[in-house]
C-alpha positions, 0 to 999 in steps of 0.5 A, spaced: 633 492 563 626 491 560 625 489 553 620 491 548 615 486 551 615 489 558 613 496 556 608 499 551 610 505 547 605 511 548 605 517 543 602 523 548 600 527 542 594 527 537 598 530 531 598 526 525 605 528 523 608 526 529 604 519 529 607 518 522 614 520 524 613 515 530 611 509 525 617 510 521 621 506 527 616 500 526 614 499 533 607 498 535 604 504 539 598 507 542 596 514 542 593 518 547 591 526 548 595 530 553 591 535 557 595 540 558 595 548 559 599 551 554 599 558 556 606 561 557 609 562 564 610 570 565 617 572 562 618 564 559 622 564 553 620 560 547 626 555 549 624 554 556 616 553 554 617 548 549 621 543 553 616 544 559 610 543 555 614 536 552 615 534 559 608 536 561 605 532 556 609 526 557 607 526 564 600 528 563 599 521 559 604 517 563 599 518 569 594 515 566 598 509 563 601 502 566 607 499 564 609 504 559 614 509 556 610 515 554 613 520 549 611 527 549 613 533 544 612 540 543 614 545 537 615 553 537 617 557 531 620 564 532 622 569 527 625 575 531 621 576 537 615 573 534 612 566 536 609 564 530 603 560 531 599 555 526 595 560 521 588 556 521 586 559 515 589 561 508 588 568 509 592 568 515 597 563 512 599 568 506 600 573 511 604 569 515 609 567 509 609 575 507 612 576 514 617 570 513 619 572 506 627 573 506 627 571 513 630 566 518 626 562 522 628 558 528 624 552 530 625 549 537 622 542 537 622 538 544 621 531 546 621 528 553 620 520 555 617 518 561 617 511 564 611 509 568 614 503 572 620 507 575 618 514 573 625 515 569 625 521 564 629 524 559 628 530 554 632 533 548 631 539 545 633 540 537 634 547 534 633 548 526 634 554 523 630 555 516 632 560 511 626 563 507 628 565 500 624 572 498 617 570 496 613 574 491 605 574 493 604 570 487 608 564 489 605 565 496 598 565 494 600 559 489 603 555 495 598 556 500 592 554 495 596 547 493 599 545 500 594 548 505 599 549 511 593 551 515 595 547 521 603 547 521 607 552 525 610 557 520 605 556 515 608 551 511 609 543 510 617 542 509 615 534 508 611 537 502 611 543 497 614 547 503 621 545 501 621 550 495 620 556 499 627 556 502 634 557 501 637 552 506 635 549 512 640 548 518 639 542 522 642 536 526 635 532 525 631 533 519 625 530 522 625 535 528 622 540 523 616 536 522 615 535 529 619 529 532 626 528 533 627 521 531 634 520 531 634 522 539 628 518 540 630 512 537 636 512 542 632 513 547 627 507 545 633 503 545 636 505 552 629 503 555 629 496 551 625 497 545 628 494 538 630 500 534 630 498 528 
């Protein structure tokens, strides 16, 4: 089996949140932007879409790398039948949180690794359920002004003040909600010869 000196670790994502998460494992890595069409296929369910995109991102970057293990990831938030995007502005974040007040939101976070020398690959899906408490307009506006969650799916940042918006979170891996399931990924890295921790 190769060890960490034989393979380079590459994160196929430009997300600062995923980058900060991967840094926790203490393994040197580089970042490469995946170029992937993220349009859903006709009739594609969120759980299938997120897994397909995580693999596509890893493969897109792997095609441009040598002797590397490439990590791709994707996340979707779903409330009822609605897929929640990144609000992009304060006004849209407020509107999104008004709709989520008192609701349950499911986050599907997929991660996929592709090894460029053997093309070996494996993936994982983590499902996290977030229960929002009833929120007043004043609370929502105050939260958005302070945390500015404009580029976060669902319109909140769980690693920051957003944690105060919930009654509970159900998850096997708290890092999945931020964007990269480190428990599974640490195991995958060990399987490919990286020393974690």
